[in-house]
C-alpha positions in Angstrom: 96.8 152.9 173.1 95.9 152.0 176.7 94.5 148.4 176.1 96.5 145.5 177.0 96.1 141.9 175.7 97.5 139.1 177.9 99.6 136.6 176.0 96.9 134.0 177.0 94.4 135.9 175.2 96.6 136.1 172.1 97.1 132.5 172.0 93.4 132.0 172.3 92.9 134.1 169.3 95.4 132.2 167.3 93.6 129.0 168.0 90.3 130.6 167.1 91.8 131.7 163.7 93.3 128.4 163.1 89.8 126.9 163.2 88.2 129.8 161.2 90.9 129.9 158.4 90.8 126.2 157.6 86.9 125.6 158.0 85.5 129.0 156.6 84.6 128.1 153.0 86.0 131.2 151.6 89.4 130.6 153.1 89.6 126.8 153.0 91.2 126.2 149.6 93.6 129.3 149.5 94.7 128.4 153.0 95.6 124.8 152.0 97.6 126.1 149.0 99.6 128.6 151.0 100.1 126.2 154.0 101.5 123.3 151.6 103.5 125.8 149.8 105.0 127.1 153.0 105.8 123.5 154.1 107.2 122.3 150.7 109.4 125.6 150.4 110.8 125.0 153.9 111.7 121.3 153.1 114.4 122.4 150.7 115.3 126.0 152.0 118.4 124.5 154.1 119.8 122.7 150.9 118.9 125.3 148.1 122.2 127.4 148.1 124.2 124.0 148.3 122.3 122.7 145.3 123.1 125.8 143.4 126.7 125.5 144.2 126.7 121.9 143.2 125.6 123.0 139.7 128.6 125.3 139.3 127.0 128.5 140.5 129.3 131.2 142.0 128.3 133.3 144.8 127.5 136.2 142.5 125.0 133.9 140.6 123.3 132.9 144.0 122.8 136.7 144.7 121.6 137.3 141.3 119.0 134.4 141.6 117.5 136.2 144.8 117.7 139.6 143.0 115.9 138.5 139.9 113.2 136.9 142.1 112.9 139.9 144.2 112.7 142.5 141.6 110.1 140.5 139.4 108.1 140.3 142.5 108.2 144.0 143.2 107.7 145.0 139.5 104.6 142.8 139.0 103.0 143.5 142.5 100.9 146.3 140.9 99.8 144.2 138.1 98.8 141.3 140.1 97.0 143.8 142.4 95.1 145.4 139.6 94.2 142.0 138.1 92.7 141.0 141.3 90.6 144.0 141.7 89.4 143.6 138.1 89.1 139.9 137.8 89.0 138.6 141.4 91.6 136.9 143.6 90.8 133.4 142.6 92.4 133.4 138.9 95.2 135.6 140.1 95.9 133.4 142.9 95.6 130.3 140.6 98.1 131.9 138.1 100.7 132.7 140.7 100.4 129.1 142.0 100.7 127.7 138.5 103.8 129.9 137.9 105.2 128.8 141.3 104.8 125.2 140.4 106.5 125.7 137.1 109.4 127.5 138.5 110.0 125.0 141.2 109.9 122.3 138.6 112.5 124.0 136.5 114.8 124.8 139.2 114.6 121.2 140.6 115.2 119.7 137.2 118.2 122.2 136.5 121.4 120.7 135.3 123.3 124.0 134.8 123.2 127.5 135.9 121.3 128.7 133.0 118.4 126.7 134.0 118.6 128.0 137.5 118.5 131.6 136.2 115.2 130.5 134.1 113.7 129.0 137.4 114.4 132.1 139.2 112.8 134.3 136.6 109.5 132.0 136.6 109.5 132.1 140.3 109.5 135.8 140.2 106.7 135.9 137.7 104.4 134.1 140.2 105.9 132.2 143.0 107.1 135.5 144.6 103.3 136.8 144.3 101.7 133.9 146.0 101.7 135.1 149.4 101.1 138.7 148.5 97.8 137.8 146.7 97.0 135.4 149.4 97.5 138.0 152.1 95.5 140.4 150.0 92.6 138.0 149.8 92.5 137.3 153.5 92.4 141.1 154.2 89.8 141.8 151.6 87.3 139.2 152.9 88.2 138.9 156.6 86.1 141.6 158.1 83.2 139.2 158.3 84.9 136.4 160.1 83.3 135.4 163.3 86.4 136.8 165.2 85.9 140.3 163.5 86.8 143.1 165.9 88.4 146.5 165.9 91.7 144.6 165.9 90.7 142.1 163.3 93.2 143.2 160.7 96.4 142.7 162.8 95.0 139.5 164.5 94.0 137.8 161.2 97.2 138.5 159.4 99.5 137.6 162.4 97.4 134.4 162.8 98.0 133.5 159.2 101.7 134.3 159.3 102.0 132.4 162.6 100.5 129.3 161.1 102.5 129.4 157.9 105.6 130.1 160.0 104.8 126.9 162.2 104.6 124.9 159.0 108.0 126.4 157.8 109.4 125.4 161.2 108.2 121.8 160.8 109.6 121.6 157.2 113.2 122.8 158.3 112.9 120.4 161.4 112.2 117.5 159.1 114.9 118.3 156.5 117.6 116.3 158.4 115.2 113.4 158.6 114.2 113.6 154.8 118.0 113.8 153.9 118.7 110.8 156.0 115.8 108.8 155.0 116.7 109.3 151.2 120.2 108.0 151.8 118.8 105.1 153.7 116.0 104.2 151.2 118.3 104.0 148.3 122.0 104.1 149.3 123.3 103.7 145.8 121.2 106.3 144.0 121.3 109.0 146.8 124.8 108.5 148.1 125.9 111.5 146.0 125.0 114.8 147.6 123.9 116.5 144.3 121.5 113.7 143.4 119.9 113.7 146.9 119.7 117.5 147.0 118.0 117.5 143.5 115.4 115.1 144.9 114.8 117.5 147.9 114.5 120.4 145.8 111.8 118.7 143.5 109.6 117.8 146.3 108.3 121.4 146.5 106.8 120.9 143.0 104.5 118.1 144.5 103.3 120.4 147.4 102.4 123.0 144.8 100.6 120.5 142.7 98.6 119.4 145.9 97.6 123.2 146.3 96.4 123.4 142.7 94.4 120.2 143.2 92.8 121.8 146.4 92.0 125.0 144.5 90.3 123.4 141.6 88.2 121.0 143.9 87.0 123.8 146.0 86.9 126.8 143.9 83.3 127.7 144.3 83.5 129.5 147.6 86.4 131.6 146.7 84.7 132.6 143.4 81.6 133.6 145.0 83.4 135.7 147.5 85.1 137.4 144.5 81.7 137.9 142.8 80.1 139.4 145.8 82.9 142.0 146.3 82.8 142.9 142.8 79.0 143.5 143.0 79.4 145.4 146.4 83.0 146.6 147.2 82.0 147.4 150.7 80.7 144.0 151.4 83.9 142.6 152.8 84.4 145.6 155.2 85.5 149.2 154.7 88.1 150.0 152.0 90.0 152.5 154.6 90.3 151.3 158.1 88.8 153.7 160.7 92.3 154.2 162.2 93.9 155.1 158.9 95.3 158.8 158.9 93.0 161.1 157.0 93.5 164.8 155.9 91.1 167.5 156.4 89.1 166.8 153.3 88.4 163.3 154.5 90.7 161.5 152.1 93.3 159.1 153.2 96.9 160.6 154.0 99.3 158.9 151.6 102.5 160.2 153.5 102.5 157.4 156.1 101.8 154.7 153.3 104.8 156.3 151.5 107.1 156.1 154.6 105.9 152.4 155.3 106.7 151.4 151.7 110.2 152.9 152.0 110.8 151.0 155.4 109.5 147.9 153.6 111.9 148.3 150.6 114.9 148.6 153.0 113.8 145.7 155.1 113.0 143.4 152.1 116.4 144.3 150.5 118.4 143.7 153.7 116.3 140.5 154.3 117.2 139.2 150.9 120.8 140.0 151.3 121.0 138.3 154.8 119.3 135.1 153.3 121.8 134.9 150.5 124.8 135.5 152.6 123.8 133.3 155.7 124.5 129.8 154.0 127.7 131.1 152.2 129.0 132.7 155.4 128.4 129.5 157.3 130.1 127.4 154.7 133.1 129.7 154.6 133.3 130.4 158.3 132.4 127.1 160.0 132.6 124.5 157.0 128.8 123.8 157.2 126.7 122.0 154.7 123.0 121.6 154.4 122.3 119.6 157.4 124.0 121.9 159.8 122.5 124.9 158.1 119.2 123.3 158.6 119.4 123.6 162.5 120.2 127.3 162.1 117.2 127.9 159.9 115.2 125.9 162.4 116.0 128.2 165.2 115.3 131.4 163.1 111.9 130.0 162.4 111.2 129.1 165.9 112.0 132.7 167.0 109.9 134.2 164.2 106.7 132.2 165.3 107.2 133.3 168.8 107.5 137.0 167.7 104.5 136.8 165.2 102.2 135.1 167.5 103.0 137.7 170.3 102.4 140.7 167.9 98.6 141.3 168.6 99.4 141.5 172.4 102.4 143.9 171.9 100.7 146.1 169.4 97.8 146.5 171.8 99.9 147.6 174.5 102.7 149.8 172.8 101.3 150.5 169.2 102.2 149.3 165.9 104.9 152.0 165.1 107.1 151.4 168.3 106.9 147.8 167.8 107.9 147.9 164.2 110.7 150.1 164.9 112.0 148.0 167.7 111.8 144.9 165.5 113.8 146.6 162.7 116.3 147.9 165.2 116.8 144.5 166.7 117.2 142.8 163.2 119.7 145.4 162.1 121.8 145.0 165.5 121.7 141.2 165.1 122.8 141.2 161.5 125.7 143.5 162.1 126.9 141.4 165.0 126.4 138.1 163.2 128.4 139.2 160.1 131.3 140.9 161.8 134.7 139.8 161.2 136.3 138.1 164.1 139.5 136.2 165.0 138.4 132.7 164.2 136.0 132.9 161.2 135.5 134.5 157.9 134.2 137.9 157.0 130.7 138.9 155.7 
């Protein structure tokens, strides 16, 4: 690649996408649902592990919660994808959001470890697919947005990810304020950590319900987009991007796709393990609880937003493969350094 894209251009693209994704009728309802889900999940993210520990979950249980959700998401992804192709994205996206709502409610109301396992299973059945189906919908219908260009795919998805990451950043930044506000509003009821954490875990359900209401009240454009795509599969753009690798017979080369899936599998596995270990490591090594851990997740989200927002410019200059390899290498190196055993703390 020889083209370059200044950072100012990248930020301009993101501002344009912010307007498009929230005003374009086809995207308006699913974007509302995805945005509130991102914000709601971030509000309780710093306290989730400590809530589990408060109910008697062991470190092994916490790891299994994440594994159940991840494995269910992986196994059901082809099912959701096939259903979206045959029935449209709207009913599949709605089903995922309903299951996400139920899973959050079960987890927030849990009084024992068994209920936490049930919540993890339900979240894996639907909540884990919410963003997968949402990204699939945006990709399928995004070629006709006003900003469509030869780089529309990477710009559209990086814009969506940057926006949801910004909401997660806001949610994590507001967690200490929420935690303190609950204790201030009702010192007697919320003086116990577990009671306060349960209220914070349950807030996610309210955001999911708002997303369901947004879908129900503004369903027509999304349904119409699904109907148009089923009638003419090429209406939303080419099924195989022009830059996709092809064989001599003109069909897509599946080898690069398979390699990308292997890389994503390892990346997802490593990311899930790190997410489980981080709060436990901070608890054991530094004696941290939810408020302190919230600031760590806030910093991680801030770095993530910067990286995602800069991706289109970096991809245009150096290409997707070098940027992806560099990102994976940086993540692996940082994780090895962070979880090393040192003289003053615990071990990974």
